[in-house]
PyMOL Python script that loads the backbone (N, CA, C, O; Angstrom):
from pymol import cmd

cmd.read_pdbstr("""\
ATOM      1  N   MET A   1      30.349-161.680  72.589  1.00  0.00           N
ATOM      2  CA  MET A   1      29.392-162.149  71.613  1.00  0.00           C
ATOM      3  C   MET A   1      29.300-163.666  71.734  1.00  0.00           C
ATOM      4  O   MET A   1      30.313-164.361  71.813  1.00  0.00           O
ATOM      5  N   GLY A   2      28.072-164.162  71.748  1.00  0.00           N
ATOM      6  CA  GLY A   2      27.850-165.577  71.964  1.00  0.00           C
ATOM      7  C   GLY A   2      28.149-166.447  70.750  1.00  0.00           C
ATOM      8  O   GLY A   2      28.450-165.963  69.659  1.00  0.00           O
ATOM      9  N   THR A   3      28.055-167.743  70.987  1.00  0.00           N
ATOM     10  CA  THR A   3      28.250-168.701  69.900  1.00  0.00           C
ATOM     11  C   THR A   3      26.922-169.283  69.429  1.00  0.00           C
ATOM     12  O   THR A   3      26.878-170.026  68.449  1.00  0.00           O
ATOM     13  N   LEU A   4      25.843-168.945  70.126  1.00  0.00           N
ATOM     14  CA  LEU A   4      24.492-169.317  69.723  1.00  0.00           C
ATOM     15  C   LEU A   4      23.695-168.042  69.509  1.00  0.00           C
ATOM     16  O   LEU A   4      23.953-167.024  70.152  1.00  0.00           O
ATOM     17  N   MET A   5      22.736-168.100  68.613  1.00  0.00           N
ATOM     18  CA  MET A   5      21.907-166.921  68.354  1.00  0.00           C
ATOM     19  C   MET A   5      21.227-166.447  69.640  1.00  0.00           C
ATOM     20  O   MET A   5      21.101-165.244  69.870  1.00  0.00           O
ATOM     21  N   SER A   6      20.792-167.387  70.473  1.00  0.00           N
ATOM     22  CA  SER A   6      20.095-167.036  71.710  1.00  0.00           C
ATOM     23  C   SER A   6      21.015-166.395  72.747  1.00  0.00           C
ATOM     24  O   SER A   6      20.539-165.909  73.773  1.00  0.00           O
ATOM     25  N   GLU A   7      22.320-166.388  72.497  1.00  0.00           N
ATOM     26  CA  GLU A   7      23.283-165.741  73.396  1.00  0.00           C
ATOM     27  C   GLU A   7      23.642-164.337  72.929  1.00  0.00           C
ATOM     28  O   GLU A   7      24.427-163.646  73.580  1.00  0.00           O
ATOM     29  N   MET A   8      23.067-163.909  71.797  1.00  0.00           N
ATOM     30  CA  MET A   8      23.376-162.595  71.224  1.00  0.00           C
ATOM     31  C   MET A   8      22.131-161.723  71.238  1.00  0.00           C
ATOM     32  O   MET A   8      21.013-162.210  71.072  1.00  0.00           O
ATOM     33  N   THR A   9      22.339-160.432  71.438  1.00  0.00           N
ATOM     34  CA  THR A   9      21.226-159.507  71.259  1.00  0.00           C
ATOM     35  C   THR A   9      21.095-159.211  69.766  1.00  0.00           C
ATOM     36  O   THR A   9      22.016-159.454  68.987  1.00  0.00           O
ATOM     37  N   GLU A  10      19.950-158.690  69.391  1.00  0.00           N
ATOM     38  CA  GLU A  10      19.757-158.326  67.986  1.00  0.00           C
ATOM     39  C   GLU A  10      20.771-157.268  67.565  1.00  0.00           C
ATOM     40  O   GLU A  10      21.257-157.288  66.435  1.00  0.00           O
ATOM     41  N   ARG A  11      21.086-156.354  68.458  1.00  0.00           N
ATOM     42  CA  ARG A  11      22.063-155.301  68.164  1.00  0.00           C
ATOM     43  C   ARG A  11      23.450-155.893  67.914  1.00  0.00           C
ATOM     44  O   ARG A  11      24.142-155.473  66.987  1.00  0.00           O
ATOM     45  N   GLU A  12      23.860-156.861  68.730  1.00  0.00           N
ATOM     46  CA  GLU A  12      25.164-157.508  68.532  1.00  0.00           C
ATOM     47  C   GLU A  12      25.215-158.216  67.180  1.00  0.00           C
ATOM     48  O   GLU A  12      26.224-158.156  66.477  1.00  0.00           O
ATOM     49  N   PHE A  13      24.118-158.886  66.821  1.00  0.00           N
ATOM     50  CA  PHE A  13      24.073-159.578  65.539  1.00  0.00           C
ATOM     51  C   PHE A  13      24.124-158.581  64.391  1.00  0.00           C
ATOM     52  O   PHE A  13      24.831-158.803  63.408  1.00  0.00           O
ATOM     53  N   LEU A  14      23.381-157.483  64.506  1.00  0.00           N
ATOM     54  CA  LEU A  14      23.417-156.444  63.476  1.00  0.00           C
ATOM     55  C   LEU A  14      24.838-155.908  63.322  1.00  0.00           C
ATOM     56  O   LEU A  14      25.302-155.699  62.201  1.00  0.00           O
ATOM     57  N   ASN A  15      25.525-155.685  64.427  1.00  0.00           N
ATOM     58  CA  ASN A  15      26.914-155.200  64.358  1.00  0.00           C
ATOM     59  C   ASN A  15      27.814-156.188  63.615  1.00  0.00           C
ATOM     60  O   ASN A  15      28.679-155.775  62.842  1.00  0.00           O
ATOM     61  N   LEU A  16      27.618-157.487  63.843  1.00  0.00           N
ATOM     62  CA  LEU A  16      28.382-158.506  63.120  1.00  0.00           C
ATOM     63  C   LEU A  16      28.102-158.415  61.623  1.00  0.00           C
ATOM     64  O   LEU A  16      29.029-158.441  60.814  1.00  0.00           O
ATOM     65  N   VAL A  17      26.833-158.307  61.256  1.00  0.00           N
ATOM     66  CA  VAL A  17      26.458-158.233  59.840  1.00  0.00           C
ATOM     67  C   VAL A  17      27.036-156.973  59.194  1.00  0.00           C
ATOM     68  O   VAL A  17      27.532-157.029  58.069  1.00  0.00           O
ATOM     69  N   VAL A  18      26.976-155.848  59.890  1.00  0.00           N
ATOM     70  CA  VAL A  18      27.527-154.595  59.358  1.00  0.00           C
ATOM     71  C   VAL A  18      29.034-154.742  59.123  1.00  0.00           C
ATOM     72  O   VAL A  18      29.543-154.320  58.084  1.00  0.00           O
ATOM     73  N   LYS A  19      29.743-155.338  60.080  1.00  0.00           N
ATOM     74  CA  LYS A  19      31.194-155.525  59.909  1.00  0.00           C
ATOM     75  C   LYS A  19      31.499-156.412  58.709  1.00  0.00           C
ATOM     76  O   LYS A  19      32.448-156.152  57.968  1.00  0.00           O
ATOM     77  N   ILE A  20      30.701-157.456  58.513  1.00  0.00           N
ATOM     78  CA  ILE A  20      30.907-158.331  57.353  1.00  0.00           C
ATOM     79  C   ILE A  20      30.637-157.548  56.076  1.00  0.00           C
ATOM     80  O   ILE A  20      31.422-157.617  55.131  1.00  0.00           O
ATOM     81  N   TYR A  21      29.535-156.806  56.038  1.00  0.00           N
ATOM     82  CA  TYR A  21      29.188-156.000  54.859  1.00  0.00           C
ATOM     83  C   TYR A  21      30.308-155.043  54.490  1.00  0.00           C
ATOM     84  O   TYR A  21      30.666-154.907  53.320  1.00  0.00           O
ATOM     85  N   ASN A  22      30.856-154.384  55.499  1.00  0.00           N
ATOM     86  CA  ASN A  22      31.872-153.353  55.270  1.00  0.00           C
ATOM     87  C   ASN A  22      33.289-153.923  55.197  1.00  0.00           C
ATOM     88  O   ASN A  22      34.248-153.175  55.007  1.00  0.00           O
ATOM     89  N   ASP A  23      33.425-155.232  55.346  1.00  0.00           N
ATOM     90  CA  ASP A  23      34.738-155.883  55.387  1.00  0.00           C
ATOM     91  C   ASP A  23      35.647-155.136  56.362  1.00  0.00           C
ATOM     92  O   ASP A  23      36.770-154.752  56.034  1.00  0.00           O
ATOM     93  N   ASP A  24      35.124-154.948  57.560  1.00  0.00           N
ATOM     94  CA  ASP A  24      35.798-154.175  58.597  1.00  0.00           C
ATOM     95  C   ASP A  24      36.662-155.088  59.478  1.00  0.00           C
ATOM     96  O   ASP A  24      36.489-155.144  60.695  1.00  0.00           O
ATOM     97  N   TYR A  25      37.578-155.788  58.846  1.00  0.00           N
ATOM     98  CA  TYR A  25      38.467-156.713  59.542  1.00  0.00           C
ATOM     99  C   TYR A  25      39.898-156.457  59.091  1.00  0.00           C
ATOM    100  O   TYR A  25      40.141-156.035  57.960  1.00  0.00           O
ATOM    101  N   ALA A  26      40.837-156.717  59.987  1.00  0.00           N
ATOM    102  CA  ALA A  26      42.247-156.452  59.690  1.00  0.00           C
ATOM    103  C   ALA A  26      42.806-157.409  58.642  1.00  0.00           C
ATOM    104  O   ALA A  26      43.695-157.047  57.871  1.00  0.00           O
ATOM    105  N   THR A  27      42.279-158.634  58.619  1.00  0.00           N
ATOM    106  CA  THR A  27      42.804-159.624  57.675  1.00  0.00           C
ATOM    107  C   THR A  27      41.659-160.331  56.952  1.00  0.00           C
ATOM    108  O   THR A  27      40.511-160.310  57.396  1.00  0.00           O
ATOM    109  N   GLU A  28      42.001-160.950  55.841  1.00  0.00           N
ATOM    110  CA  GLU A  28      41.010-161.737  55.096  1.00  0.00           C
ATOM    111  C   GLU A  28      40.544-162.931  55.928  1.00  0.00           C
ATOM    112  O   GLU A  28      39.377-163.318  55.861  1.00  0.00           O
ATOM    113  N   LYS A  29      41.445-163.509  56.704  1.00  0.00           N
ATOM    114  CA  LYS A  29      41.083-164.641  57.561  1.00  0.00           C
ATOM    115  C   LYS A  29      40.034-164.233  58.589  1.00  0.00           C
ATOM    116  O   LYS A  29      39.079-164.974  58.822  1.00  0.00           O
ATOM    117  N   GLU A  30      40.197-163.070  59.205  1.00  0.00           N
ATOM    118  CA  GLU A  30      39.209-162.597  60.177  1.00  0.00           C
ATOM    119  C   GLU A  30      37.850-162.398  59.509  1.00  0.00           C
ATOM    120  O   GLU A  30      36.814-162.730  60.085  1.00  0.00           O
ATOM    121  N   HIS A  31      37.861-161.856  58.299  1.00  0.00           N
ATOM    122  CA  HIS A  31      36.618-161.647  57.552  1.00  0.00           C
ATOM    123  C   HIS A  31      35.964-162.998  57.247  1.00  0.00           C
ATOM    124  O   HIS A  31      34.761-163.167  57.447  1.00  0.00           O
ATOM    125  N   THR A  32      36.746-163.942  56.769  1.00  0.00           N
ATOM    126  CA  THR A  32      36.230-165.280  56.470  1.00  0.00           C
ATOM    127  C   THR A  32      35.688-165.952  57.727  1.00  0.00           C
ATOM    128  O   THR A  32      34.629-166.580  57.691  1.00  0.00           O
ATOM    129  N   ASP A  33      36.409-165.821  58.831  1.00  0.00           N
ATOM    130  CA  ASP A  33      35.947-166.403  60.098  1.00  0.00           C
ATOM    131  C   ASP A  33      34.608-165.800  60.521  1.00  0.00           C
ATOM    132  O   ASP A  33      33.739-166.512  61.023  1.00  0.00           O
ATOM    133  N   ALA A  34      34.439-164.495  60.321  1.00  0.00           N
ATOM    134  CA  ALA A  34      33.179-163.836  60.669  1.00  0.00           C
ATOM    135  C   ALA A  34      32.037-164.353  59.791  1.00  0.00           C
ATOM    136  O   ALA A  34      30.923-164.556  60.273  1.00  0.00           O
ATOM    137  N   ILE A  35      32.312-164.562  58.518  1.00  0.00           N
ATOM    138  CA  ILE A  35      31.295-165.102  57.604  1.00  0.00           C
ATOM    139  C   ILE A  35      30.897-166.513  58.040  1.00  0.00           C
ATOM    140  O   ILE A  35      29.713-166.849  58.053  1.00  0.00           O
ATOM    141  N   LEU A  36      31.871-167.327  58.392  1.00  0.00           N
ATOM    142  CA  LEU A  36      31.581-168.683  58.857  1.00  0.00           C
ATOM    143  C   LEU A  36      30.792-168.663  60.162  1.00  0.00           C
ATOM    144  O   LEU A  36      29.907-169.493  60.370  1.00  0.00           O
ATOM    145  N   LYS A  37      31.112-167.718  61.036  1.00  0.00           N
ATOM    146  CA  LYS A  37      30.357-167.572  62.286  1.00  0.00           C
ATOM    147  C   LYS A  37      28.918-167.175  61.974  1.00  0.00           C
ATOM    148  O   LYS A  37      27.985-167.706  62.577  1.00  0.00           O
ATOM    149  N   PHE A  38      28.729-166.242  61.035  1.00  0.00           N
ATOM    150  CA  PHE A  38      27.394-165.831  60.612  1.00  0.00           C
ATOM    151  C   PHE A  38      26.593-167.050  60.153  1.00  0.00           C
ATOM    152  O   PHE A  38      25.446-167.236  60.562  1.00  0.00           O
ATOM    153  N   GLU A  39      27.197-167.871  59.309  1.00  0.00           N
ATOM    154  CA  GLU A  39      26.504-169.049  58.784  1.00  0.00           C
ATOM    155  C   GLU A  39      26.147-170.031  59.897  1.00  0.00           C
ATOM    156  O   GLU A  39      25.048-170.587  59.904  1.00  0.00           O
ATOM    157  N   ALA A  40      27.064-170.248  60.833  1.00  0.00           N
ATOM    158  CA  ALA A  40      26.804-171.171  61.938  1.00  0.00           C
ATOM    159  C   ALA A  40      25.719-170.634  62.865  1.00  0.00           C
ATOM    160  O   ALA A  40      24.854-171.387  63.311  1.00  0.00           O
ATOM    161  N   LEU A  41      25.762-169.342  63.155  1.00  0.00           N
ATOM    162  CA  LEU A  41      24.764-168.731  64.033  1.00  0.00           C
ATOM    163  C   LEU A  41      23.365-168.792  63.442  1.00  0.00           C
ATOM    164  O   LEU A  41      22.412-169.177  64.120  1.00  0.00           O
ATOM    165  N   THR A  42      23.246-168.415  62.188  1.00  0.00           N
ATOM    166  CA  THR A  42      21.919-168.262  61.591  1.00  0.00           C
ATOM    167  C   THR A  42      21.260-169.588  61.259  1.00  0.00           C
ATOM    168  O   THR A  42      20.044-169.724  61.395  1.00  0.00           O
ATOM    169  N   GLU A  43      22.043-170.569  60.826  1.00  0.00           N
ATOM    170  CA  GLU A  43      21.524-171.855  60.353  1.00  0.00           C
ATOM    171  C   GLU A  43      20.608-171.686  59.137  1.00  0.00           C
ATOM    172  O   GLU A  43      19.911-172.625  58.753  1.00  0.00           O
ATOM    173  N   HIS A  44      20.604-170.510  58.540  1.00  0.00           N
ATOM    174  CA  HIS A  44      19.728-170.222  57.393  1.00  0.00           C
ATOM    175  C   HIS A  44      20.230-170.985  56.171  1.00  0.00           C
ATOM    176  O   HIS A  44      21.437-171.020  55.931  1.00  0.00           O
ATOM    177  N   PRO A  45      19.338-171.596  55.392  1.00  0.00           N
ATOM    178  CA  PRO A  45      19.782-172.378  54.231  1.00  0.00           C
ATOM    179  C   PRO A  45      20.522-171.561  53.168  1.00  0.00           C
ATOM    180  O   PRO A  45      21.310-172.120  52.405  1.00  0.00           O
ATOM    181  N   SER A  46      20.284-170.262  53.107  1.00  0.00           N
ATOM    182  CA  SER A  46      20.986-169.423  52.126  1.00  0.00           C
ATOM    183  C   SER A  46      22.356-168.982  52.615  1.00  0.00           C
ATOM    184  O   SER A  46      23.161-168.488  51.826  1.00  0.00           O
ATOM    185  N   GLY A  47      22.633-169.150  53.899  1.00  0.00           N
ATOM    186  CA  GLY A  47      23.937-168.803  54.451  1.00  0.00           C
ATOM    187  C   GLY A  47      24.373-167.390  54.104  1.00  0.00           C
ATOM    188  O   GLY A  47      23.587-166.447  54.190  1.00  0.00           O
ATOM    189  N   SER A  48      25.629-167.252  53.711  1.00  0.00           N
ATOM    190  CA  SER A  48      26.183-165.925  53.423  1.00  0.00           C
ATOM    191  C   SER A  48      25.646-165.327  52.128  1.00  0.00           C
ATOM    192  O   SER A  48      25.906-164.158  51.840  1.00  0.00           O
ATOM    193  N   ASP A  49      24.899-166.106  51.338  1.00  0.00           N
ATOM    194  CA  ASP A  49      24.247-165.530  50.152  1.00  0.00           C
ATOM    195  C   ASP A  49      23.282-164.416  50.548  1.00  0.00           C
ATOM    196  O   ASP A  49      23.016-163.514  49.754  1.00  0.00           O
ATOM    197  N   LEU A  50      22.757-164.474  51.770  1.00  0.00           N
ATOM    198  CA  LEU A  50      21.891-163.392  52.248  1.00  0.00           C
ATOM    199  C   LEU A  50      22.623-162.052  52.209  1.00  0.00           C
ATOM    200  O   LEU A  50      22.010-161.009  51.981  1.00  0.00           O
ATOM    201  N   ILE A  51      23.921-162.087  52.429  1.00  0.00           N
ATOM    202  CA  ILE A  51      24.732-160.874  52.436  1.00  0.00           C
ATOM    203  C   ILE A  51      25.264-160.559  51.041  1.00  0.00           C
ATOM    204  O   ILE A  51      25.146-159.431  50.562  1.00  0.00           O
ATOM    205  N   PHE A  52      25.844-161.557  50.401  1.00  0.00           N
ATOM    206  CA  PHE A  52      26.568-161.306  49.157  1.00  0.00           C
ATOM    207  C   PHE A  52      25.722-161.395  47.892  1.00  0.00           C
ATOM    208  O   PHE A  52      26.085-160.823  46.865  1.00  0.00           O
ATOM    209  N   TYR A  53      24.607-162.101  47.955  1.00  0.00           N
ATOM    210  CA  TYR A  53      23.711-162.243  46.794  1.00  0.00           C
ATOM    211  C   TYR A  53      22.259-162.081  47.239  1.00  0.00           C
ATOM    212  O   TYR A  53      21.457-163.003  47.093  1.00  0.00           O
ATOM    213  N   PRO A  54      21.922-160.914  47.780  1.00  0.00           N
ATOM    214  CA  PRO A  54      20.567-160.725  48.312  1.00  0.00           C
ATOM    215  C   PRO A  54      19.513-160.680  47.205  1.00  0.00           C
ATOM    216  O   PRO A  54      19.800-160.381  46.046  1.00  0.00           O
ATOM    217  N   GLU A  55      18.288-160.987  47.612  1.00  0.00           N
ATOM    218  CA  GLU A  55      17.164-160.836  46.694  1.00  0.00           C
ATOM    219  C   GLU A  55      16.977-159.347  46.422  1.00  0.00           C
ATOM    220  O   GLU A  55      17.330-158.518  47.261  1.00  0.00           O
ATOM    221  N   PRO A  56      16.427-159.001  45.259  1.00  0.00           N
ATOM    222  CA  PRO A  56      16.156-157.585  44.972  1.00  0.00           C
ATOM    223  C   PRO A  56      15.304-156.977  46.088  1.00  0.00           C
ATOM    224  O   PRO A  56      14.399-157.618  46.622  1.00  0.00           O
ATOM    225  N   GLU A  57      15.613-155.747  46.420  1.00  0.00           N
ATOM    226  CA  GLU A  57      14.879-155.000  47.451  1.00  0.00           C
ATOM    227  C   GLU A  57      15.181-155.486  48.873  1.00  0.00           C
ATOM    228  O   GLU A  57      14.583-154.984  49.825  1.00  0.00           O
ATOM    229  N   LYS A  58      16.086-156.442  49.036  1.00  0.00           N
ATOM    230  CA  LYS A  58      16.407-156.952  50.372  1.00  0.00           C
ATOM    231  C   LYS A  58      17.901-156.832  50.649  1.00  0.00           C
ATOM    232  O   LYS A  58      18.499-157.716  51.262  1.00  0.00           O
ATOM    233  N   ASP A  59      18.490-155.749  50.198  1.00  0.00           N
ATOM    234  CA  ASP A  59      19.922-155.542  50.348  1.00  0.00           C
ATOM    235  C   ASP A  59      20.191-154.656  51.556  1.00  0.00           C
ATOM    236  O   ASP A  59      19.537-153.628  51.731  1.00  0.00           O
ATOM    237  N   GLY A  60      21.125-155.039  52.369  1.00  0.00           N
ATOM    238  CA  GLY A  60      21.536-154.236  53.507  1.00  0.00           C
ATOM    239  C   GLY A  60      21.469-155.032  54.794  1.00  0.00           C
ATOM    240  O   GLY A  60      20.701-155.987  54.900  1.00  0.00           O
ATOM    241  N   PRO A  61      22.269-154.641  55.770  1.00  0.00           N
ATOM    242  CA  PRO A  61      22.334-155.370  57.035  1.00  0.00           C
ATOM    243  C   PRO A  61      20.987-155.524  57.738  1.00  0.00           C
ATOM    244  O   PRO A  61      20.694-156.588  58.283  1.00  0.00           O
ATOM    245  N   GLU A  62      20.170-154.477  57.732  1.00  0.00           N
ATOM    246  CA  GLU A  62      18.879-154.551  58.419  1.00  0.00           C
ATOM    247  C   GLU A  62      17.976-155.605  57.782  1.00  0.00           C
ATOM    248  O   GLU A  62      17.266-156.322  58.487  1.00  0.00           O
ATOM    249  N   PHE A  63      18.002-155.700  56.452  1.00  0.00           N
ATOM    250  CA  PHE A  63      17.199-156.715  55.768  1.00  0.00           C
ATOM    251  C   PHE A  63      17.701-158.118  56.097  1.00  0.00           C
ATOM    252  O   PHE A  63      16.907-159.046  56.254  1.00  0.00           O
ATOM    253  N   VAL A  64      19.007-158.270  56.200  1.00  0.00           N
ATOM    254  CA  VAL A  64      19.582-159.572  56.545  1.00  0.00           C
ATOM    255  C   VAL A  64      19.113-159.987  57.937  1.00  0.00           C
ATOM    256  O   VAL A  64      18.688-161.125  58.137  1.00  0.00           O
ATOM    257  N   VAL A  65      19.190-159.076  58.886  1.00  0.00           N
ATOM    258  CA  VAL A  65      18.764-159.384  60.252  1.00  0.00           C
ATOM    259  C   VAL A  65      17.284-159.760  60.269  1.00  0.00           C
ATOM    260  O   VAL A  65      16.904-160.733  60.920  1.00  0.00           O
ATOM    261  N   LYS A  66      16.454-159.010  59.568  1.00  0.00           N
ATOM    262  CA  LYS A  66      15.021-159.313  59.522  1.00  0.00           C
ATOM    263  C   LYS A  66      14.772-160.680  58.898  1.00  0.00           C
ATOM    264  O   LYS A  66      13.972-161.457  59.420  1.00  0.00           O
ATOM    265  N   GLU A  67      15.438-160.983  57.797  1.00  0.00           N
ATOM    266  CA  GLU A  67      15.265-162.282  57.130  1.00  0.00           C
ATOM    267  C   GLU A  67      15.658-163.425  58.060  1.00  0.00           C
ATOM    268  O   GLU A  67      14.937-164.418  58.162  1.00  0.00           O
ATOM    269  N   VAL A  68      16.787-163.291  58.731  1.00  0.00           N
ATOM    270  CA  VAL A  68      17.249-164.329  59.651  1.00  0.00           C
ATOM    271  C   VAL A  68      16.264-164.482  60.805  1.00  0.00           C
ATOM    272  O   VAL A  68      15.893-165.598  61.167  1.00  0.00           O
ATOM    273  N   LYS A  69      15.850-163.374  61.373  1.00  0.00           N
ATOM    274  CA  LYS A  69      14.912-163.390  62.497  1.00  0.00           C
ATOM    275  C   LYS A  69      13.597-164.059  62.091  1.00  0.00           C
ATOM    276  O   LYS A  69      13.090-164.918  62.813  1.00  0.00           O
ATOM    277  N   ASP A  70      13.049-163.675  60.951  1.00  0.00           N
ATOM    278  CA  ASP A  70      11.788-164.247  60.466  1.00  0.00           C
ATOM    279  C   ASP A  70      11.934-165.737  60.170  1.00  0.00           C
ATOM    280  O   ASP A  70      11.068-166.532  60.534  1.00  0.00           O
ATOM    281  N   TRP A  71      13.029-166.115  59.510  1.00  0.00           N
ATOM    282  CA  TRP A  71      13.238-167.522  59.158  1.00  0.00           C
ATOM    283  C   TRP A  71      13.374-168.377  60.413  1.00  0.00           C
ATOM    284  O   TRP A  71      12.792-169.459  60.496  1.00  0.00           O
ATOM    285  N   ARG A  72      14.139-167.897  61.385  1.00  0.00           N
ATOM    286  CA  ARG A  72      14.327-168.667  62.616  1.00  0.00           C
ATOM    287  C   ARG A  72      13.004-168.844  63.347  1.00  0.00           C
ATOM    288  O   ARG A  72      12.722-169.932  63.848  1.00  0.00           O
ATOM    289  N   ALA A  73      12.191-167.802  63.416  1.00  0.00           N
ATOM    290  CA  ALA A  73      10.885-167.900  64.082  1.00  0.00           C
ATOM    291  C   ALA A  73       9.983-168.898  63.348  1.00  0.00           C
ATOM    292  O   ALA A  73       9.312-169.712  63.982  1.00  0.00           O
ATOM    293  N   ALA A  74       9.969-168.836  62.030  1.00  0.00           N
ATOM    294  CA  ALA A  74       9.119-169.723  61.224  1.00  0.00           C
ATOM    295  C   ALA A  74       9.556-171.184  61.318  1.00  0.00           C
ATOM    296  O   ALA A  74       8.768-172.091  61.051  1.00  0.00           O
ATOM    297  N   ASN A  75      10.807-171.406  61.697  1.00  0.00           N
ATOM    298  CA  ASN A  75      11.338-172.766  61.758  1.00  0.00           C
ATOM    299  C   ASN A  75      11.582-173.255  63.186  1.00  0.00           C
ATOM    300  O   ASN A  75      12.299-174.232  63.404  1.00  0.00           O
ATOM    301  N   GLY A  76      10.976-172.563  64.155  1.00  0.00           N
ATOM    302  CA  GLY A  76      11.048-172.995  65.547  1.00  0.00           C
ATOM    303  C   GLY A  76      12.417-172.894  66.184  1.00  0.00           C
ATOM    304  O   GLY A  76      12.714-173.609  67.141  1.00  0.00           O
ATOM    305  N   LYS A  77      13.254-172.014  65.661  1.00  0.00           N
ATOM    306  CA  LYS A  77      14.601-171.824  66.212  1.00  0.00           C
ATOM    307  C   LYS A  77      14.560-170.700  67.249  1.00  0.00           C
ATOM    308  O   LYS A  77      13.740-169.788  67.134  1.00  0.00           O
ATOM    309  N   PRO A  78      15.425-170.752  68.253  1.00  0.00           N
ATOM    310  CA  PRO A  78      15.459-169.676  69.244  1.00  0.00           C
ATOM    311  C   PRO A  78      15.815-168.335  68.609  1.00  0.00           C
ATOM    312  O   PRO A  78      16.543-168.265  67.620  1.00  0.00           O
ATOM    313  N   GLY A  79      15.282-167.281  69.206  1.00  0.00           N
ATOM    314  CA  GLY A  79      15.563-165.929  68.735  1.00  0.00           C
ATOM    315  C   GLY A  79      16.727-165.307  69.489  1.00  0.00           C
ATOM    316  O   GLY A  79      17.542-165.994  70.105  1.00  0.00           O
ATOM    317  N   PHE A  80      16.774-163.984  69.418  1.00  0.00           N
ATOM    318  CA  PHE A  80      17.854-163.245  70.061  1.00  0.00           C
ATOM    319  C   PHE A  80      17.638-163.139  71.563  1.00  0.00           C
ATOM    320  O   PHE A  80      16.514-163.225  72.057  1.00  0.00           O
ATOM    321  N   LYS A  81      18.737-162.952  72.271  1.00  0.00           N
ATOM    322  CA  LYS A  81      18.700-162.666  73.699  1.00  0.00           C
ATOM    323  C   LYS A  81      18.087-161.281  73.871  1.00  0.00           C
ATOM    324  O   LYS A  81      18.285-160.406  73.028  1.00  0.00           O
ATOM    325  N   ALA A  82      17.347-161.078  74.956  1.00  0.00           N
ATOM    326  CA  ALA A  82      16.755-159.766  75.227  1.00  0.00           C
ATOM    327  C   ALA A  82      17.857-158.734  75.434  1.00  0.00           C
ATOM    328  O   ALA A  82      18.922-159.035  75.972  1.00  0.00           O
ATOM    329  N   GLU A  83      17.571-157.494  74.989  1.00  0.00           N
ATOM    330  CA  GLU A  83      18.547-156.395  75.122  1.00  0.00           C
ATOM    331  C   GLU A  83      18.727-156.047  76.581  1.00  0.00           C
ATOM    332  O   GLU A  83      19.504-155.151  76.911  1.00  0.00           O
TER     333      GLU A  83
END
""", "prot")
cmd.dss("prot")
cmd.show_as("cartoon", "prot")
cmd.util.cbc("prot")
cmd.orient("prot")
């Protein structure tokens, strides 16, 4: 998994978001590190609030991925690596 959004496929990013949602990590530190990686990758101003405090009707990993993808495109940021 890359350190830039453009080094990750959309599927890899979705898998990261799902793991964060499900707290699928052996330790709290690993979970926190994944959240920090999410924030660094996305550069979204809402950061991890997209996951933990979503807008109504926008809850779930797929909505998070769509929001990040749309925001990055609207702000001239690179998208995902091709599958």
